[in-house]
C-alpha positions in Angstrom: -168.9 -19.7 86.5 -171.6 -21.9 87.9 -171.5 -24.2 84.9 -167.8 -24.8 85.5 -168.5 -25.7 89.1 -171.2 -28.1 88.1 -168.9 -29.8 85.5 -166.2 -30.1 88.1 -168.7 -31.6 90.6 -169.9 -34.0 87.9 -166.3 -35.1 87.1 -165.6 -35.5 90.9 -168.6 -37.8 91.0 -167.6 -39.8 87.9 -163.9 -40.4 88.8 -164.5 -42.2 92.2 -167.4 -44.1 90.6 -165.0 -45.4 87.9 -162.6 -46.6 90.6 -165.5 -48.4 92.4 -166.5 -50.0 89.1 -163.0 -51.4 88.8 -163.2 -52.7 92.3 -160.2 -50.8 93.7 -161.0 -50.8 97.4 -157.9 -48.8 98.4 -159.4 -45.7 96.7 -162.9 -45.8 98.2 -163.9 -42.6 99.7 -166.2 -42.6 102.7 -169.6 -40.7 102.6 -168.0 -37.8 104.6 -165.0 -37.7 102.2 -167.4 -37.7 99.1 -169.5 -34.9 100.7 -166.3 -32.9 101.3 -165.1 -33.5 97.7 -168.4 -32.4 96.3 -168.5 -29.2 98.4 -164.9 -28.5 97.4 -165.8 -29.0 93.7 -168.7 -26.5 93.9 -166.6 -24.0 95.8 -163.2 -24.3 94.2 -163.6 -21.2 92.0 -166.4 -19.3 93.7 -166.2 -15.5 93.3 -163.3 -15.9 90.8 -162.4 -12.4 89.6 -161.1 -13.6 86.2 -157.4 -12.9 86.8 -154.6 -15.0 88.1 -152.8 -15.1 91.4 -149.8 -13.6 89.8 -151.9 -10.6 88.6 -153.4 -10.1 92.0 -150.0 -10.1 93.6 -148.3 -7.9 91.0 -151.1 -5.3 91.2 -151.2 -5.3 95.0 -154.9 -6.2 95.0 -156.7 -6.3 98.3 -157.1 -10.1 98.0 -153.4 -10.6 97.6 -152.8 -8.4 100.7 -155.4 -10.3 102.6 -153.9 -13.7 101.9 -150.2 -12.6 102.0 -149.6 -13.5 98.4 -150.0 -17.2 99.1 -152.5 -19.1 96.9 -154.6 -15.9 96.9 -157.5 -17.2 94.8 -157.7 -20.6 96.4 -157.7 -19.1 99.9 -160.4 -16.8 98.8 -162.5 -19.6 97.2 -162.2 -21.7 100.4 -163.0 -18.7 102.7 -166.0 -17.7 100.5 -167.3 -21.3 100.5 -167.2 -21.5 104.3 -168.7 -18.0 104.5 -171.7 -19.3 102.5 -171.9 -22.4 104.7 -172.6 -20.0 107.7 -176.1 -19.5 106.2 -178.3 -22.3 107.8 -180.2 -22.6 104.5 -177.0 -23.5 102.6 -175.0 -25.4 105.3 -174.9 -29.0 104.0 -172.5 -29.8 106.8 -174.9 -28.8 109.6 -176.0 -32.4 110.3 -172.5 -33.5 111.0 -170.9 -34.0 114.4 -168.4 -31.4 115.5 -165.6 -33.8 114.8 -167.0 -34.6 111.3 -167.4 -30.9 110.5 -163.7 -30.3 111.5 -162.6 -33.2 109.3 -164.8 -32.0 106.4 -163.5 -28.4 106.7 -159.9 -29.7 106.6 -160.6 -31.9 103.5 -162.5 -29.1 101.7 -159.9 -26.5 102.3 -156.9 -28.7 101.4 -158.7 -29.9 98.3 -159.4 -26.4 97.1 -155.9 -25.3 97.9 -154.6 -28.1 95.6 -156.2 -26.4 92.6 -153.5 -23.7 92.6 -151.6 -24.3 89.4 -148.4 -23.2 91.1 -148.4 -26.6 92.8 -149.3 -28.6 89.7 -145.8 -29.9 88.9 -145.1 -30.8 92.5 -148.4 -32.7 92.7 -147.6 -34.7 89.6 -144.1 -35.5 90.8 -145.4 -36.7 94.2 -148.2 -38.8 92.6 -145.7 -40.3 90.2 -143.3 -41.2 93.0 -146.1 -42.8 95.0 -147.1 -44.9 92.0 -143.5 -45.9 91.1 -142.7 -46.9 94.7 -146.2 -48.5 95.2 -146.6 -46.5 98.4 -150.0 -46.3 100.1 -152.0 -43.3 99.0 -153.5 -40.9 101.6 -157.2 -40.2 101.1 -156.4 -36.5 101.0 -154.0 -37.1 98.1 -156.7 -38.9 96.2 -159.3 -36.1 96.9 -156.8 -33.4 95.8 -156.0 -35.3 92.6 -159.7 -35.8 91.8 -160.5 -32.1 92.3 -157.4 -31.0 90.4 -158.0 -33.4 87.5 -161.7 -32.4 87.4 -160.8 -28.7 87.3 -158.5 -29.3 84.3 -160.8 -31.8 82.5 -162.2 -29.5 79.9 -160.3 -31.4 77.1 -162.2 -34.6 77.8 -165.6 -32.9 77.1 -167.3 -33.3 73.7 -165.5 -31.1 71.2 -168.3 -28.5 71.0 -168.2 -28.0 74.8 -164.4 -28.2 75.1 -164.0 -25.6 72.3 -166.5 -23.3 74.0 -164.7 -23.5 77.4 -161.3 -23.0 75.8 -162.6 -19.9 74.1 -163.9 -18.6 77.4 -160.5 -19.2 79.1 -158.7 -17.6 76.3 -161.0 -14.6 76.6 -160.2 -14.4 80.3 -156.4 -14.5 79.5 -156.9 -11.7 76.9 -158.8 -9.6 79.4 -156.0 -10.1 82.0 -153.3 -9.1 79.4 -155.2 -5.9 78.7 -155.4 -5.1 82.4 -151.7 -5.9 82.8 -150.8 -3.6 79.9 -153.0 -0.8 81.2 -151.4 -1.1 84.6 -147.9 -1.1 83.2 -147.3 -4.7 84.4 -145.5 -7.3 82.4 -147.9 -9.5 80.5 -147.9 -13.1 81.8 -146.1 -15.4 79.3 -149.1 -17.7 78.8 -151.2 -14.9 77.7 
């Protein structure tokens, strides 16, 4: 929903701001990187059909066929975001140079792709290794972590809001379970 996109955008604004407050220069994002993060935040779930990648793949949905069963929703969200940016009235990247637009597109797409929960454990493992080995962190890793954390940040909201969002997500899971049952598909275990 639009409200979720706005919350994720707000969280993506707050996290880097907190880093800046702490004076951690190594995690500063440039204005282009911040713009890219904000666009990714707004577009990361755009046109979400309310079912999981696994459901789309198992049901041979047109989106799964279009994206060859690979991060189906995330590919769709990124493509839809850039489809909207083709409209001159919406294109917040129009003032950028061609090189900046290319960089912004890469950052936006890669950040949206990182919201695929299939990659969650791998992302956590990689970030843990980076921290343990005190290796330098790539800007893209930081942006992907910010967006992924923001997408999952419902539990840090005030209880009244968190409870409401949790109920909406549970409703989405129940609807998917009903669709899986009706289609004769196995019901996903988290449902």
